[in-house]
N, C-alpha and C positions, 0 to 999 in steps of 0.2 A: 206580899214582900213588903218592907219599908223599902220608903225611895231614900236616896243620898238627898244629905241636907245640901242647901246654897246661905251663905250669909250675903252677901253683896249681889245685886242684879247685876247680868250681861247687859249691854246694850244689842238691841234686836232692831235690823234692821231691812226689812222686808221689801221686796223687789216685784219682780216682774215676771209675765208671760209663765214659759212653760218651768221656768226656775222657783215662780214664787207656787206654783202647784206641789212641784218637789220639797218646797222648805217646810210646808205643812204637813205633810208623809212623813218626812223625816223627823218632823217632833212628835208625831202622834204614835210612829212605830217604833223609832230606835233612841227617842231620848226622855219622853215624859212617861213612860212606862218604867223608869227605873233610876228618875231623878227629879225630885219636887223644884222644878225649873222656875228661876225667879230670874225675870227680864223687864226690861223697858223699853216698851216697844214704839218703834216709829214705822210708819208706812211711806216708804218710799217709793211705790208704786208711781209709774207716771201719771196718772189721774189725779193719785193726790198733791203730788210735785203742782201739777196743773192748780189745784184747788187752793194750796196754799202760797200760790206763787215763788215756789222753792225755797219756802223759808223752813219747812219742815227738815229739809237737808243741812241746813245750819244748824238746824237744834239738836240733831242724831247727832251732827261731828262733835259739838258743844257736850252731848250727855258722856262723850267717849271720853272726854279730859275728863271729865267729874268722877266718873267709877273704871275707866283704868281699862275696861276690855270690852270690845264691841263684836258683833259678828253680824254679814252684811251678806243678803241674797243679790244676786244678779241682778242688775237695772238697764234701764232702756237711755242711751244717750240720743234722743229725737232727731232725725234729720227731717227733709221738705219733707217725704214720705210720712214719715211718724206725725210730722205736726198734722199732717189732712188727717191721716188715721183716727189719733185719738183728739183732734179739735182742740189746738194748743193755740195758746195767746199767742206763743213766741217758741222755739227752740231751746229749751231749757239747757245749763250748761250740764257735761257731765257730774253725776253726782260723786264719781270715785274722785276727779279732779277737783271738785268743791273739796271733800273729804280732806283729801293728801294736803289742800293748800291749806285749810285750818290748823293739821295739826303737823306740817310742816315733816313728815315722816320719809320712810325709807321702804320702797317695796319689796319685800324678798318672795323669788317664786322658784319651786323646785318641783320637779318628776316625782310624782308619787311609783316607786317601783315595785313591781310584781313579778314574783316569781314565772315564769314561761312567756312572759308576753315580751313580743319580739321586739328589739330597739330598730328603728329602720335604716341607722345608720351603726352599719357594725362595729366601728372601730369605738364608739361611745359607750363605754364598758362603767363607767361610772358618775352619777349625775350631776350635770350641770345647775349650777343654783344663779340664776340672774335677779340683780340687784336693781330695780328700777327707782331714780329721782322720782319722789312724789310730788315736785312742787313747778310749776309754771311750763313754760314752752309752749305748745300748741294748746294744752289744755286750760291754760292763762291767757288765751292771747285774746286781741282785739283784731278783728277783721272786718273788711266792708267791700263793697261792689260800688265800680266808678263806671258809671252809666255813658258818660260822654267824653271822657277823659279831661286831661289836664294835672297839675302836679302833688303828687304825694310829697311829706316832708315829717322829717322827725324832728322836733323839737327838745330842744336840751334844757335845764334849769340855767347854764351857765349863758342863755342866748343863742348859742352853735343850734343851727339846722343843716341836717344833713337831706339831701333829696332820696325819697326813695324808687321814685321813676316820675317821668313824665309821659305819661297816659296820653297817646294819639287816637286813639277809641277804646273803647270800653274795657273792661279787667276787671283784676279784685286784688287787692292786697291784706296781710297781715302782719300784724308786730307781735313778737313774744317778746317775755323777758326772764329774768332770775336774778337772785339776789345775793351776795355772796356768803351771807347767813346761811341761807338755805345749803349751797354750795358746800361747805365748813361740812353743816349737819349731815348731807348727805356724804360726805369723804370717812367723816368720822366713824357714822354708822355701820358703812361698809367694813371699814378697816377692823373695827370693835367685833364685826360678825364674822370676818376670815379670821379673827385670832381664836374666838369660839368655837369655830368650826374645822379650825386646821386646814386653812382651804389657802392655796392661791388666791390671788385677786388681781383680778383684768380689768381695766380701764378702757375703754372705748370712745372716742368722739371725732370731731374732722376740724380739726385747727388750721389744717394748711386751707381751710374755705372759708372756715368762720373766724377770721383772724381776731376777732376780739369776745364773740360769745364763746365760743367753742375753746377757744386759746384760756378763754378765764377758768374754765375747767378744768383744763389741762394744770393750769401754775396752782390754783388750789388744792388738788389733789396731791402736786408733787412738794406744797408747802407742808401740808399737814403731814403726809408721810413721815418727809426728813425730819421735822423737830419735834414730832410726836410717838411715832411709830416703827422709823425702819428699827430701832434694835429690839424694839419686841418682837416684830417680825423675824429677824435673824436669831435670836431667840429660838423662836417656835419653828424655826426651820420652815420657813414659808415666805415667798416672794410676792412684791407688788409690781404690775408691769403695765406701761400704756402702750399705746399705738392706735393708730387711725383705725376708725369701725373697717372699713373696708379691709385691711391686715388683719384685724380681729375676726373678722367672720370667717376668714380664710383660716386663718390658726385654729380656729374651734372645729371646723367641719372637719381637718386632718388629727384632730387630739383625740384623747382617750377619755375628757371630761374630765369632771372632777373637780374643778374650780369655780369661783363667785365672778362673773361677770355683770360688772357694773355699767348700766349704763342710763342713757338721757330719759328724760319721760316717753318721749313716744320710740325712740328706738327699743327701750326695756318692753313696751307693749306689743311690738311686734315681734321680739325675737324670743319671749316668754313664749306665745303662742307656736313658734318654729318649734323650739326644745319641748314643748308640751307634746305637740304630735308627733316627731321622732321619739319619744318615748313611750308614744300609745295614742293618745288620746285627747284634745284640748282638754275633756271633762277627769284628767289625772294629772292636774296641776294645784299645789297650793299655793297660797296666796297669804302673805299677813304684810299689813301696812304697821312700823315702827316709829312712833317719832322720839325725838331727842330726847324727851322725859321721861321715857318709856310706856307710852301708853302703845295696846297693840288693836289691832281691826283685822279678824280674819274672815277672808272669803275667799270663794271660787272664782279659779283665773277665768274664767271662759264668759258666753250671753247669757243670755236670756232663752235661747234655744226655740229660735220663734216656728220654724217650721213643725216641730213637735207638738209646740200650742196650738197651734190652727188643727190637727189633726186630731188634738185632745178635745176641742173644742166641736170638732165631726163625731164626736162619740169612735174614733178609732183608737186602737191599741196603741201606747206609743213602748218603747224600749228605750229611755232616754238613761244618761247614765248619771246617778248623781254621787259618786266620790267625791269629786271634789268637793260639793256641799257640805256631805258628810264630814270631810276633813277640815273643814273651816268651824262644823259647829264644836267637834273633839279638840281643835286645837284652842279655841276660847274655853272649852269648857275645862281644857287641861291649867291653861293660862292662869283661871279664874281659882282653880283648885291650888295652885303654888301660891299664888298672892295672900290667897286667903287661910292657907295653911289648912286644905281640905283633901287627905290624901284619898278619900276613897273618889272623891270624886276627878281628881287624877288617874287612879289604879280605872275608872268608869273610860276616862277618853281613851287611854291606850286599850280596854280591852274594845272597843269599840271602833278603833282602827285596826286592829288584830283581826276580828270578825270580821270587817271589810274585805280586807286583804285576803283571808283563807278562803272565803267565800268565791272569790276569783281563781284563786290559786287551786280549787278544788274543782273548778269547772264550769261553776256556774258564773254568768255574766251577761251585760245588756250586749246588744247587737255592735256597739261602736267596737267591741275589742275583739270578737270574734276572729277578724279577718286576722289579728296579729297575733292569734296564740299558737302555741308549737303543738298542741294538739288537740283532740277534737275535745269540743265544750257542748253546753247545752246553752243557747240561748233563750232569755227569760225578757218577760216585759216589767217595767218599772216594778208597779205593786211585788209582785214574786221575787225580784232580785231583793227588796229591802225585808220581806220576810224571811227570807233563807240567811239575812245578817243579823236578822234577830235571833234565830235559830241556835246562831254561835255566840252572839256576846256573852 
């Protein structure tokens, strides 16, 4: 069989633990037999980030800027436990946070819907798309431990100082930032995506408490909407709506779904996991980072599946769900095919996704999906699941 040709390489960002194992299996079983795969490879596994002092992450982000399309495996963001486990010199920052910051994009996450898979919120009959701001907040924060008390201040360029807190005993402090430019880009990305998808756009923050930081988000969104998008939204028959995040959460829980929910960085991280779980599994969520100048990075929205990884190292069988990682590859291949005018590559991406969904709909799936399926199914291990998908491509 002649393999499908590629013109321009994808930027391939390898990762950690069980998802790193899945990464290679997906390539070997579902992609390389059909596609003459061309990638520029970057190893973002934690050992290599330590070896390169995290320079590899910045280099990978710059490669996405150069080639336009990247695909990323899940990676570890180390905490104190991981620092000891991997013998790290420091707790390296989130690779996703670094890449998002360098690309200044917006992350759009949407559930992968499968016929027969029960939704845990019966009222949610339509997918909810989470638009996550991909810059700043805690992911670009500066923090520290104050061991013996003292005053912590913010110093501004005009010489103004504001007291954060006067510690009488030990404590912790964190400073976060954002920029008008990034917030404006976030607003435009969300509104463009809403028009493209013909979905209502909801935006949530907490401006009643954060009267400068969150209020700036609210004001910029309102200004961009009024000046650039109001007439377009009205013509398209869709709406833009802002409210406090606690109110939006309440509205979403009582809704039928079908909207784009724009969230600040941390809010989007949390809410996308909630939406994915309700629609079936954390492994059933697509994620794409889109920069203001049209660069794309596709990834799974979940973590590295540590528990399964240690079972795998012990020689135990695992039933790890690879669907979101498969869809990261299919999304990247489709976008590469679209930008390089390669219809065969686009068609392959479509067939790969269809084969994946058909396998599940025909009752063959990994263990995590079985409890939410409406009829009797066959639970299989990861290797068998991938082989079943390959039969249906």
